[in-house]
RODO-2510 file (C-alpha; in nm, 4 decimals, decimal comma):
residues 90
     n   res          X          Y          Z
     1     m    -0,7392     0,1662    -1,4351
     2     d    -0,9137    -0,1625    -1,5054
     3     e    -0,6009    -0,3831    -1,4971
     4     l    -0,4969    -0,1895    -1,1300
     5     l    -0,8499    -0,2249    -0,9750
     6     p    -0,9147    -0,4350    -0,8055
     7     c    -0,5960    -0,3146    -0,5906
     8     r    -0,4777    -0,4246    -0,2408
     9     e    -0,1318    -0,2940    -0,0834
    10     h    -0,0264    -0,3129     0,2773
    11     w     0,2691    -0,1982     0,4314
    12     q     0,4549    -0,1987     0,7715
    13     a     0,7796    -0,0201     0,9081
    14     v     0,9375    -0,1432     1,2082
    15     d     1,2099    -0,0423     1,3367
    16     a     1,1712    -0,1943     1,7319
    17     a     1,5589    -0,0333     1,8463
    18     r     1,4187     0,2972     1,7431
    19     n     1,0235     0,1916     1,8866
    20     i     0,8578     0,2821     1,4503
    21     a     0,6418     0,0452     1,4071
    22     r     0,4103     0,2037     1,1295
    23     d     0,1035     0,0432     0,9449
    24     y     0,0087     0,2290     0,6284
    25     r    -0,2899    -0,0023     0,3436
    26     l    -0,3656     0,1123     0,0690
    27     t    -0,7793     0,0182    -0,1024
    28     v    -0,8717     0,0776    -0,5051
    29     t    -1,2023     0,0575    -0,5982
    30     t    -1,4573     0,1442    -0,7831
    31     d    -1,8168     0,2218    -0,7206
    32     l    -2,1101     0,1532    -0,9024
    33     f    -2,1012     0,4899    -1,1086
    34     g    -1,7623     0,4805    -1,2038
    35     w    -1,5434     0,6254    -0,9958
    36     v    -1,2276     0,5174    -0,8927
    37     i    -1,2241     0,5012    -0,4651
    38     v    -0,8797     0,5484    -0,2897
    39     e    -0,9015     0,3833     0,1232
    40     r    -0,5976     0,4725     0,2272
    41     q    -0,5156     0,3873     0,6537
    42     w    -0,2409     0,4634     0,8456
    43     g    -0,1035     0,4618     1,2334
    44     r     0,0563     0,2588     1,4235
    45     i     0,0821    -0,0848     1,4177
    46     g    -0,1487    -0,1740     1,6945
    47     c    -0,3770     0,1338     1,7573
    48     a    -0,6872     0,2218     1,5485
    49     g    -0,5083     0,4721     1,3336
    50     r    -0,6581     0,7624     1,1070
    51     s    -0,7491     0,6557     0,7594
    52     a    -0,9032     0,8885     0,4147
    53     r    -1,1598     0,8212     0,1247
    54     d    -1,0520     0,9665    -0,1759
    55     t    -1,2381     0,9932    -0,5152
    56     f    -1,2213     1,0612    -0,8242
    57     a    -1,4102     1,0867    -1,1587
    58     e    -1,0766     1,0592    -1,3960
    59     p    -0,9126     0,7367    -1,3853
    60     k    -0,5372     0,9236    -1,4669
    61     a    -0,6160     1,1985    -1,1893
    62     a    -0,6266     0,8743    -0,9010
    63     q    -0,3555     0,6955    -1,0689
    64     r    -0,1286     1,0154    -1,0112
    65     f    -0,1876     0,9956    -0,6506
    66     i    -0,1774     0,6249    -0,6431
    67     a     0,1731     0,7160    -0,7649
    68     e     0,2818     0,9825    -0,4816
    69     i     0,1517     0,7584    -0,2344
    70     r     0,3990     0,5300    -0,3368
    71     a     0,7162     0,7418    -0,3708
    72     r     0,5987     0,8703    -0,0235
    73     r     0,6510     0,5797     0,1479
    74     r     0,9784     0,4346    -0,0475
    75     s     1,0548     0,8150     0,0686
    76     a     1,0700     0,6901     0,4258
    77     k     1,4129     0,5618     0,4541
    78     k     1,4622     0,9143     0,3911
    79     r     1,3076     1,0663     0,6364
    80     i     1,1808     0,8275     0,9287
    81     g     1,5023     0,6194     0,8724
    82     v     1,3577     0,3081     0,8294
    83     a     1,1774     0,1587     0,4894
    84     y     0,8437     0,0359     0,4317
    85     r     0,8410    -0,3625     0,4035
    86     a     0,5522    -0,5137     0,2089
    87     v     0,3836    -0,6783     0,4047
    88     r     0,1819    -1,0189     0,2533
    89     p    -0,2030    -1,0427     0,2453
    90     n    -0,3841    -1,2434     0,4727
***
């Protein structure tokens, strides 16, 4: 897991014709005690959106969780009709 830390990923799914403008951010860090913290922010582009923070004592559990998040973003084309694209950091 150390090779993945810190991790920041940002994706957007945009289809102006269908009024789809989704934003998803993923940040992975560790705290002072070695727990892995996975922070997620999602919502419509330009709006406040929602967020969640999950902590994992075991790095393998965090890796599985992150893999599930990435798989869900990859399946967006099937689910919502438009794929998420990676956004370059500012």
